PDB file of N, CA, C and O in Angstrom:
ATOM      1  N   MET A   1     -54.238-144.786 -66.220  1.00  0.00           N
ATOM      2  CA  MET A   1     -54.821-143.686 -65.490  1.00  0.00           C
ATOM      3  C   MET A   1     -54.412-143.803 -64.027  1.00  0.00           C
ATOM      4  O   MET A   1     -55.104-144.468 -63.255  1.00  0.00           O
ATOM      5  N   PRO A   2     -53.312-143.179 -63.622  1.00  0.00           N
ATOM      6  CA  PRO A   2     -52.915-143.214 -62.223  1.00  0.00           C
ATOM      7  C   PRO A   2     -53.899-142.422 -61.357  1.00  0.00           C
ATOM      8  O   PRO A   2     -54.408-141.374 -61.753  1.00  0.00           O
ATOM      9  N   ILE A   3     -54.144-142.963 -60.165  1.00  0.00           N
ATOM     10  CA  ILE A   3     -54.993-142.284 -59.183  1.00  0.00           C
ATOM     11  C   ILE A   3     -54.191-142.126 -57.903  1.00  0.00           C
ATOM     12  O   ILE A   3     -53.664-143.101 -57.368  1.00  0.00           O
ATOM     13  N   ILE A   4     -54.102-140.913 -57.422  1.00  0.00           N
ATOM     14  CA  ILE A   4     -53.455-140.627 -56.144  1.00  0.00           C
ATOM     15  C   ILE A   4     -54.566-140.319 -55.157  1.00  0.00           C
ATOM     16  O   ILE A   4     -55.366-139.410 -55.376  1.00  0.00           O
ATOM     17  N   ARG A   5     -54.614-141.075 -54.072  1.00  0.00           N
ATOM     18  CA  ARG A   5     -55.652-140.867 -53.054  1.00  0.00           C
ATOM     19  C   ARG A   5     -55.014-140.231 -51.819  1.00  0.00           C
ATOM     20  O   ARG A   5     -53.979-140.683 -51.330  1.00  0.00           O
ATOM     21  N   VAL A   6     -55.654-139.177 -51.333  1.00  0.00           N
ATOM     22  CA  VAL A   6     -55.168-138.454 -50.162  1.00  0.00           C
ATOM     23  C   VAL A   6     -56.285-138.435 -49.133  1.00  0.00           C
ATOM     24  O   VAL A   6     -57.387-137.962 -49.409  1.00  0.00           O
ATOM     25  N   GLU A   7     -55.996-138.948 -47.950  1.00  0.00           N
ATOM     26  CA  GLU A   7     -56.928-138.838 -46.827  1.00  0.00           C
ATOM     27  C   GLU A   7     -56.258-137.954 -45.799  1.00  0.00           C
ATOM     28  O   GLU A   7     -55.131-138.216 -45.378  1.00  0.00           O
ATOM     29  N   MET A   8     -56.958-136.905 -45.395  1.00  0.00           N
ATOM     30  CA  MET A   8     -56.368-135.959 -44.459  1.00  0.00           C
ATOM     31  C   MET A   8     -57.465-135.330 -43.621  1.00  0.00           C
ATOM     32  O   MET A   8     -58.646-135.379 -43.964  1.00  0.00           O
ATOM     33  N   PHE A   9     -57.038-134.733 -42.507  1.00  0.00           N
ATOM     34  CA  PHE A   9     -57.997-134.063 -41.646  1.00  0.00           C
ATOM     35  C   PHE A   9     -58.669-132.921 -42.393  1.00  0.00           C
ATOM     36  O   PHE A   9     -58.046-132.259 -43.223  1.00  0.00           O
ATOM     37  N   SER A  10     -59.928-132.697 -42.097  1.00  0.00           N
ATOM     38  CA  SER A  10     -60.686-131.588 -42.671  1.00  0.00           C
ATOM     39  C   SER A  10     -60.065-130.262 -42.258  1.00  0.00           C
ATOM     40  O   SER A  10     -59.366-130.169 -41.249  1.00  0.00           O
ATOM     41  N   GLY A  11     -60.336-129.244 -43.057  1.00  0.00           N
ATOM     42  CA  GLY A  11     -59.933-127.902 -42.664  1.00  0.00           C
ATOM     43  C   GLY A  11     -59.049-127.175 -43.656  1.00  0.00           C
ATOM     44  O   GLY A  11     -58.761-125.993 -43.463  1.00  0.00           O
ATOM     45  N   ARG A  12     -58.604-127.849 -44.725  1.00  0.00           N
ATOM     46  CA  ARG A  12     -57.790-127.157 -45.730  1.00  0.00           C
ATOM     47  C   ARG A  12     -58.682-126.295 -46.603  1.00  0.00           C
ATOM     48  O   ARG A  12     -59.837-126.632 -46.861  1.00  0.00           O
ATOM     49  N   THR A  13     -58.137-125.192 -47.049  1.00  0.00           N
ATOM     50  CA  THR A  13     -58.885-124.288 -47.916  1.00  0.00           C
ATOM     51  C   THR A  13     -58.876-124.818 -49.356  1.00  0.00           C
ATOM     52  O   THR A  13     -58.044-125.658 -49.700  1.00  0.00           O
ATOM     53  N   PRO A  14     -59.794-124.333 -50.193  1.00  0.00           N
ATOM     54  CA  PRO A  14     -59.750-124.722 -51.599  1.00  0.00           C
ATOM     55  C   PRO A  14     -58.407-124.381 -52.252  1.00  0.00           C
ATOM     56  O   PRO A  14     -57.923-125.136 -53.096  1.00  0.00           O
ATOM     57  N   GLU A  15     -57.806-123.258 -51.873  1.00  0.00           N
ATOM     58  CA  GLU A  15     -56.509-122.883 -52.436  1.00  0.00           C
ATOM     59  C   GLU A  15     -55.434-123.903 -52.059  1.00  0.00           C
ATOM     60  O   GLU A  15     -54.596-124.256 -52.889  1.00  0.00           O
ATOM     61  N   GLN A  16     -55.454-124.377 -50.809  1.00  0.00           N
ATOM     62  CA  GLN A  16     -54.487-125.390 -50.377  1.00  0.00           C
ATOM     63  C   GLN A  16     -54.699-126.693 -51.136  1.00  0.00           C
ATOM     64  O   GLN A  16     -53.734-127.355 -51.520  1.00  0.00           O
ATOM     65  N   LYS A  17     -55.949-127.060 -51.352  1.00  0.00           N
ATOM     66  CA  LYS A  17     -56.239-128.288 -52.093  1.00  0.00           C
ATOM     67  C   LYS A  17     -55.807-128.159 -53.548  1.00  0.00           C
ATOM     68  O   LYS A  17     -55.280-129.112 -54.122  1.00  0.00           O
ATOM     69  N   ARG A  18     -56.025-126.993 -54.152  1.00  0.00           N
ATOM     70  CA  ARG A  18     -55.567-126.768 -55.530  1.00  0.00           C
ATOM     71  C   ARG A  18     -54.054-126.940 -55.625  1.00  0.00           C
ATOM     72  O   ARG A  18     -53.546-127.603 -56.529  1.00  0.00           O
ATOM     73  N   ALA A  19     -53.344-126.331 -54.678  1.00  0.00           N
ATOM     74  CA  ALA A  19     -51.879-126.427 -54.669  1.00  0.00           C
ATOM     75  C   ALA A  19     -51.438-127.871 -54.474  1.00  0.00           C
ATOM     76  O   ALA A  19     -50.492-128.316 -55.123  1.00  0.00           O
ATOM     77  N   LEU A  20     -52.102-128.606 -53.597  1.00  0.00           N
ATOM     78  CA  LEU A  20     -51.763-130.005 -53.360  1.00  0.00           C
ATOM     79  C   LEU A  20     -51.956-130.838 -54.618  1.00  0.00           C
ATOM     80  O   LEU A  20     -51.088-131.633 -54.978  1.00  0.00           O
ATOM     81  N   VAL A  21     -53.090-130.658 -55.288  1.00  0.00           N
ATOM     82  CA  VAL A  21     -53.359-131.405 -56.525  1.00  0.00           C
ATOM     83  C   VAL A  21     -52.313-131.079 -57.582  1.00  0.00           C
ATOM     84  O   VAL A  21     -51.821-131.976 -58.266  1.00  0.00           O
ATOM     85  N   ARG A  22     -51.975-129.823 -57.717  1.00  0.00           N
ATOM     86  CA  ARG A  22     -50.974-129.406 -58.700  1.00  0.00           C
ATOM     87  C   ARG A  22     -49.602-130.023 -58.381  1.00  0.00           C
ATOM     88  O   ARG A  22     -48.942-130.564 -59.267  1.00  0.00           O
ATOM     89  N   GLU A  23     -49.185-129.938 -57.125  1.00  0.00           N
ATOM     90  CA  GLU A  23     -47.868-130.454 -56.726  1.00  0.00           C
ATOM     91  C   GLU A  23     -47.793-131.977 -56.852  1.00  0.00           C
ATOM     92  O   GLU A  23     -46.792-132.511 -57.329  1.00  0.00           O
ATOM     93  N   LEU A  24     -48.841-132.669 -56.427  1.00  0.00           N
ATOM     94  CA  LEU A  24     -48.842-134.128 -56.549  1.00  0.00           C
ATOM     95  C   LEU A  24     -48.812-134.560 -58.012  1.00  0.00           C
ATOM     96  O   LEU A  24     -48.107-135.502 -58.375  1.00  0.00           O
ATOM     97  N   THR A  25     -49.575-133.871 -58.841  1.00  0.00           N
ATOM     98  CA  THR A  25     -49.596-134.192 -60.267  1.00  0.00           C
ATOM     99  C   THR A  25     -48.216-133.974 -60.889  1.00  0.00           C
ATOM    100  O   THR A  25     -47.711-134.836 -61.608  1.00  0.00           O
ATOM    101  N   ASP A  26     -47.614-132.825 -60.610  1.00  0.00           N
ATOM    102  CA  ASP A  26     -46.283-132.536 -61.155  1.00  0.00           C
ATOM    103  C   ASP A  26     -45.256-133.555 -60.676  1.00  0.00           C
ATOM    104  O   ASP A  26     -44.427-134.019 -61.460  1.00  0.00           O
ATOM    105  N   ALA A  27     -45.307-133.904 -59.393  1.00  0.00           N
ATOM    106  CA  ALA A  27     -44.348-134.871 -58.848  1.00  0.00           C
ATOM    107  C   ALA A  27     -44.517-136.236 -59.495  1.00  0.00           C
ATOM    108  O   ALA A  27     -43.530-136.904 -59.802  1.00  0.00           O
ATOM    109  N   PHE A  28     -45.756-136.656 -59.704  1.00  0.00           N
ATOM    110  CA  PHE A  28     -45.990-137.951 -60.345  1.00  0.00           C
ATOM    111  C   PHE A  28     -45.441-137.964 -61.763  1.00  0.00           C
ATOM    112  O   PHE A  28     -44.748-138.901 -62.158  1.00  0.00           O
ATOM    113  N   VAL A  29     -45.750-136.934 -62.519  1.00  0.00           N
ATOM    114  CA  VAL A  29     -45.290-136.875 -63.912  1.00  0.00           C
ATOM    115  C   VAL A  29     -43.763-136.852 -63.958  1.00  0.00           C
ATOM    116  O   VAL A  29     -43.161-137.529 -64.792  1.00  0.00           O
ATOM    117  N   ASN A  30     -43.135-136.084 -63.075  1.00  0.00           N
ATOM    118  CA  ASN A  30     -41.669-136.016 -63.049  1.00  0.00           C
ATOM    119  C   ASN A  30     -41.043-137.351 -62.656  1.00  0.00           C
ATOM    120  O   ASN A  30     -40.003-137.726 -63.197  1.00  0.00           O
ATOM    121  N   ALA A  31     -41.657-138.064 -61.731  1.00  0.00           N
ATOM    122  CA  ALA A  31     -41.079-139.318 -61.233  1.00  0.00           C
ATOM    123  C   ALA A  31     -41.423-140.525 -62.094  1.00  0.00           C
ATOM    124  O   ALA A  31     -40.591-141.412 -62.286  1.00  0.00           O
ATOM    125  N   ALA A  32     -42.649-140.561 -62.614  1.00  0.00           N
ATOM    126  CA  ALA A  32     -43.120-141.780 -63.274  1.00  0.00           C
ATOM    127  C   ALA A  32     -43.471-141.585 -64.748  1.00  0.00           C
ATOM    128  O   ALA A  32     -43.731-142.558 -65.456  1.00  0.00           O
ATOM    129  N   GLY A  33     -43.479-140.343 -65.210  1.00  0.00           N
ATOM    130  CA  GLY A  33     -43.827-140.092 -66.598  1.00  0.00           C
ATOM    131  C   GLY A  33     -45.324-139.934 -66.791  1.00  0.00           C
ATOM    132  O   GLY A  33     -46.095-139.907 -65.832  1.00  0.00           O
ATOM    133  N   GLY A  34     -45.707-139.832 -68.025  1.00  0.00           N
ATOM    134  CA  GLY A  34     -47.113-139.624 -68.352  1.00  0.00           C
ATOM    135  C   GLY A  34     -47.405-138.154 -68.542  1.00  0.00           C
ATOM    136  O   GLY A  34     -46.499-137.327 -68.645  1.00  0.00           O
ATOM    137  N   THR A  35     -48.676-137.848 -68.585  1.00  0.00           N
ATOM    138  CA  THR A  35     -49.107-136.461 -68.771  1.00  0.00           C
ATOM    139  C   THR A  35     -49.926-136.018 -67.565  1.00  0.00           C
ATOM    140  O   THR A  35     -50.542-136.845 -66.892  1.00  0.00           O
ATOM    141  N   PRO A  36     -49.934-134.728 -67.293  1.00  0.00           N
ATOM    142  CA  PRO A  36     -50.767-134.243 -66.188  1.00  0.00           C
ATOM    143  C   PRO A  36     -52.243-134.616 -66.362  1.00  0.00           C
ATOM    144  O   PRO A  36     -52.940-134.868 -65.380  1.00  0.00           O
ATOM    145  N   GLN A  37     -52.711-134.649 -67.601  1.00  0.00           N
ATOM    146  CA  GLN A  37     -54.120-134.961 -67.859  1.00  0.00           C
ATOM    147  C   GLN A  37     -54.469-136.395 -67.483  1.00  0.00           C
ATOM    148  O   GLN A  37     -55.639-136.711 -67.267  1.00  0.00           O
ATOM    149  N   SER A  38     -53.468-137.265 -67.404  1.00  0.00           N
ATOM    150  CA  SER A  38     -53.750-138.665 -67.073  1.00  0.00           C
ATOM    151  C   SER A  38     -53.765-138.935 -65.571  1.00  0.00           C
ATOM    152  O   SER A  38     -54.183-140.009 -65.139  1.00  0.00           O
ATOM    153  N   VAL A  39     -53.315-137.975 -64.777  1.00  0.00           N
ATOM    154  CA  VAL A  39     -53.208-138.167 -63.328  1.00  0.00           C
ATOM    155  C   VAL A  39     -54.484-137.660 -62.657  1.00  0.00           C
ATOM    156  O   VAL A  39     -54.933-136.543 -62.912  1.00  0.00           O
ATOM    157  N   HIS A  40     -55.053-138.494 -61.805  1.00  0.00           N
ATOM    158  CA  HIS A  40     -56.248-138.127 -61.045  1.00  0.00           C
ATOM    159  C   HIS A  40     -55.888-138.104 -59.568  1.00  0.00           C
ATOM    160  O   HIS A  40     -55.193-138.996 -59.080  1.00  0.00           O
ATOM    161  N   VAL A  41     -56.360-137.086 -58.856  1.00  0.00           N
ATOM    162  CA  VAL A  41     -56.127-136.964 -57.418  1.00  0.00           C
ATOM    163  C   VAL A  41     -57.484-136.921 -56.734  1.00  0.00           C
ATOM    164  O   VAL A  41     -58.340-136.107 -57.079  1.00  0.00           O
ATOM    165  N   VAL A  42     -57.671-137.803 -55.762  1.00  0.00           N
ATOM    166  CA  VAL A  42     -58.918-137.862 -54.999  1.00  0.00           C
ATOM    167  C   VAL A  42     -58.591-137.480 -53.563  1.00  0.00           C
ATOM    168  O   VAL A  42     -57.773-138.132 -52.914  1.00  0.00           O
ATOM    169  N   ILE A  43     -59.227-136.427 -53.070  1.00  0.00           N
ATOM    170  CA  ILE A  43     -59.011-135.965 -51.697  1.00  0.00           C
ATOM    171  C   ILE A  43     -60.234-136.319 -50.871  1.00  0.00           C
ATOM    172  O   ILE A  43     -61.366-135.998 -51.232  1.00  0.00           O
ATOM    173  N   THR A  44     -59.981-136.985 -49.756  1.00  0.00           N
ATOM    174  CA  THR A  44     -61.044-137.302 -48.810  1.00  0.00           C
ATOM    175  C   THR A  44     -60.746-136.588 -47.500  1.00  0.00           C
ATOM    176  O   THR A  44     -59.734-136.853 -46.852  1.00  0.00           O
ATOM    177  N   ASP A  45     -61.638-135.680 -47.118  1.00  0.00           N
ATOM    178  CA  ASP A  45     -61.513-134.998 -45.829  1.00  0.00           C
ATOM    179  C   ASP A  45     -62.110-135.886 -44.747  1.00  0.00           C
ATOM    180  O   ASP A  45     -63.216-136.407 -44.890  1.00  0.00           O
ATOM    181  N   VAL A  46     -61.360-136.050 -43.666  1.00  0.00           N
ATOM    182  CA  VAL A  46     -61.795-136.903 -42.565  1.00  0.00           C
ATOM    183  C   VAL A  46     -61.790-136.081 -41.283  1.00  0.00           C
ATOM    184  O   VAL A  46     -60.810-135.404 -40.975  1.00  0.00           O
ATOM    185  N   ASP A  47     -62.879-136.143 -40.547  1.00  0.00           N
ATOM    186  CA  ASP A  47     -62.950-135.479 -39.258  1.00  0.00           C
ATOM    187  C   ASP A  47     -62.016-136.182 -38.277  1.00  0.00           C
ATOM    188  O   ASP A  47     -61.891-137.406 -38.314  1.00  0.00           O
ATOM    189  N   LYS A  48     -61.363-135.424 -37.403  1.00  0.00           N
ATOM    190  CA  LYS A  48     -60.452-136.023 -36.421  1.00  0.00           C
ATOM    191  C   LYS A  48     -61.149-137.053 -35.536  1.00  0.00           C
ATOM    192  O   LYS A  48     -60.514-137.985 -35.042  1.00  0.00           O
ATOM    193  N   GLY A  49     -62.440-136.885 -35.339  1.00  0.00           N
ATOM    194  CA  GLY A  49     -63.194-137.835 -34.533  1.00  0.00           C
ATOM    195  C   GLY A  49     -63.459-139.155 -35.236  1.00  0.00           C
ATOM    196  O   GLY A  49     -63.916-140.115 -34.616  1.00  0.00           O
ATOM    197  N   ASP A  50     -63.169-139.201 -36.544  1.00  0.00           N
ATOM    198  CA  ASP A  50     -63.354-140.416 -37.332  1.00  0.00           C
ATOM    199  C   ASP A  50     -62.029-141.065 -37.716  1.00  0.00           C
ATOM    200  O   ASP A  50     -61.990-141.923 -38.598  1.00  0.00           O
ATOM    201  N   TRP A  51     -60.946-140.660 -37.059  1.00  0.00           N
ATOM    202  CA  TRP A  51     -59.610-141.161 -37.374  1.00  0.00           C
ATOM    203  C   TRP A  51     -58.938-141.554 -36.066  1.00  0.00           C
ATOM    204  O   TRP A  51     -58.911-140.770 -35.116  1.00  0.00           O
ATOM    205  N   GLY A  52     -58.401-142.752 -36.016  1.00  0.00           N
ATOM    206  CA  GLY A  52     -57.704-143.208 -34.822  1.00  0.00           C
ATOM    207  C   GLY A  52     -56.245-143.488 -35.115  1.00  0.00           C
ATOM    208  O   GLY A  52     -55.885-143.875 -36.227  1.00  0.00           O
ATOM    209  N   SER A  53     -55.406-143.290 -34.107  1.00  0.00           N
ATOM    210  CA  SER A  53     -53.976-143.556 -34.240  1.00  0.00           C
ATOM    211  C   SER A  53     -53.427-143.920 -32.868  1.00  0.00           C
ATOM    212  O   SER A  53     -53.662-143.215 -31.887  1.00  0.00           O
ATOM    213  N   GLY A  54     -52.702-145.017 -32.808  1.00  0.00           N
ATOM    214  CA  GLY A  54     -52.103-145.421 -31.534  1.00  0.00           C
ATOM    215  C   GLY A  54     -53.119-145.728 -30.451  1.00  0.00           C
ATOM    216  O   GLY A  54     -52.849-145.539 -29.265  1.00  0.00           O
ATOM    217  N   GLY A  55     -54.292-146.204 -30.859  1.00  0.00           N
ATOM    218  CA  GLY A  55     -55.317-146.572 -29.891  1.00  0.00           C
ATOM    219  C   GLY A  55     -56.152-145.414 -29.385  1.00  0.00           C
ATOM    220  O   GLY A  55     -56.929-145.580 -28.444  1.00  0.00           O
ATOM    221  N   GLN A  56     -56.009-144.244 -29.988  1.00  0.00           N
ATOM    222  CA  GLN A  56     -56.765-143.075 -29.561  1.00  0.00           C
ATOM    223  C   GLN A  56     -57.385-142.393 -30.767  1.00  0.00           C
ATOM    224  O   GLN A  56     -56.866-142.470 -31.880  1.00  0.00           O
ATOM    225  N   LEU A  57     -58.510-141.721 -30.526  1.00  0.00           N
ATOM    226  CA  LEU A  57     -59.063-140.854 -31.559  1.00  0.00           C
ATOM    227  C   LEU A  57     -58.140-139.657 -31.737  1.00  0.00           C
ATOM    228  O   LEU A  57     -57.605-139.125 -30.765  1.00  0.00           O
ATOM    229  N   CYS A  58     -57.963-139.247 -32.955  1.00  0.00           N
ATOM    230  CA  CYS A  58     -57.101-138.101 -33.215  1.00  0.00           C
ATOM    231  C   CYS A  58     -57.698-136.817 -32.637  1.00  0.00           C
ATOM    232  O   CYS A  58     -56.965-135.872 -32.344  1.00  0.00           O
ATOM    233  N   SER A  59     -59.016-136.776 -32.472  1.00  0.00           N
ATOM    234  CA  SER A  59     -59.642-135.624 -31.840  1.00  0.00           C
ATOM    235  C   SER A  59     -59.208-135.494 -30.377  1.00  0.00           C
ATOM    236  O   SER A  59     -59.173-134.389 -29.834  1.00  0.00           O
ATOM    237  N   ASP A  60     -58.877-136.623 -29.740  1.00  0.00           N
ATOM    238  CA  ASP A  60     -58.364-136.587 -28.374  1.00  0.00           C
ATOM    239  C   ASP A  60     -56.868-136.250 -28.343  1.00  0.00           C
ATOM    240  O   ASP A  60     -56.402-135.508 -27.478  1.00  0.00           O
ATOM    241  N   LYS A  61     -56.130-136.811 -29.305  1.00  0.00           N
ATOM    242  CA  LYS A  61     -54.687-136.594 -29.357  1.00  0.00           C
ATOM    243  C   LYS A  61     -54.315-135.186 -29.829  1.00  0.00           C
ATOM    244  O   LYS A  61     -53.332-134.605 -29.368  1.00  0.00           O
ATOM    245  N   PHE A  62     -55.109-134.654 -30.748  1.00  0.00           N
ATOM    246  CA  PHE A  62     -54.790-133.360 -31.364  1.00  0.00           C
ATOM    247  C   PHE A  62     -55.994-132.432 -31.312  1.00  0.00           C
ATOM    248  O   PHE A  62     -56.564-132.102 -32.352  1.00  0.00           O
ATOM    249  N   PRO A  63     -56.392-132.005 -30.111  1.00  0.00           N
ATOM    250  CA  PRO A  63     -57.542-131.100 -30.044  1.00  0.00           C
ATOM    251  C   PRO A  63     -57.220-129.769 -30.706  1.00  0.00           C
ATOM    252  O   PRO A  63     -56.075-129.317 -30.715  1.00  0.00           O
ATOM    253  N   ASP A  64     -58.246-129.164 -31.252  1.00  0.00           N
ATOM    254  CA  ASP A  64     -58.044-127.860 -31.940  1.00  0.00           C
ATOM    255  C   ASP A  64     -57.685-126.770 -30.967  1.00  0.00           C
ATOM    256  O   ASP A  64     -57.483-125.625 -31.370  1.00  0.00           O
TER     257      ASP A  64
END
């Protein structure tokens, strides 16, 4: 049971998440085999204020 974990900034629409899950599943099956039903995708939305990069909060580096 492969699990693909995605952590990304909040703000994607349900349609974007559906497309992401579909594309990741298809890519995994094409590259590694198996069936789409065996692939699990877990999406974690993270607020920019809870993510740091290069010593800075991403909310400071990438304000909306």
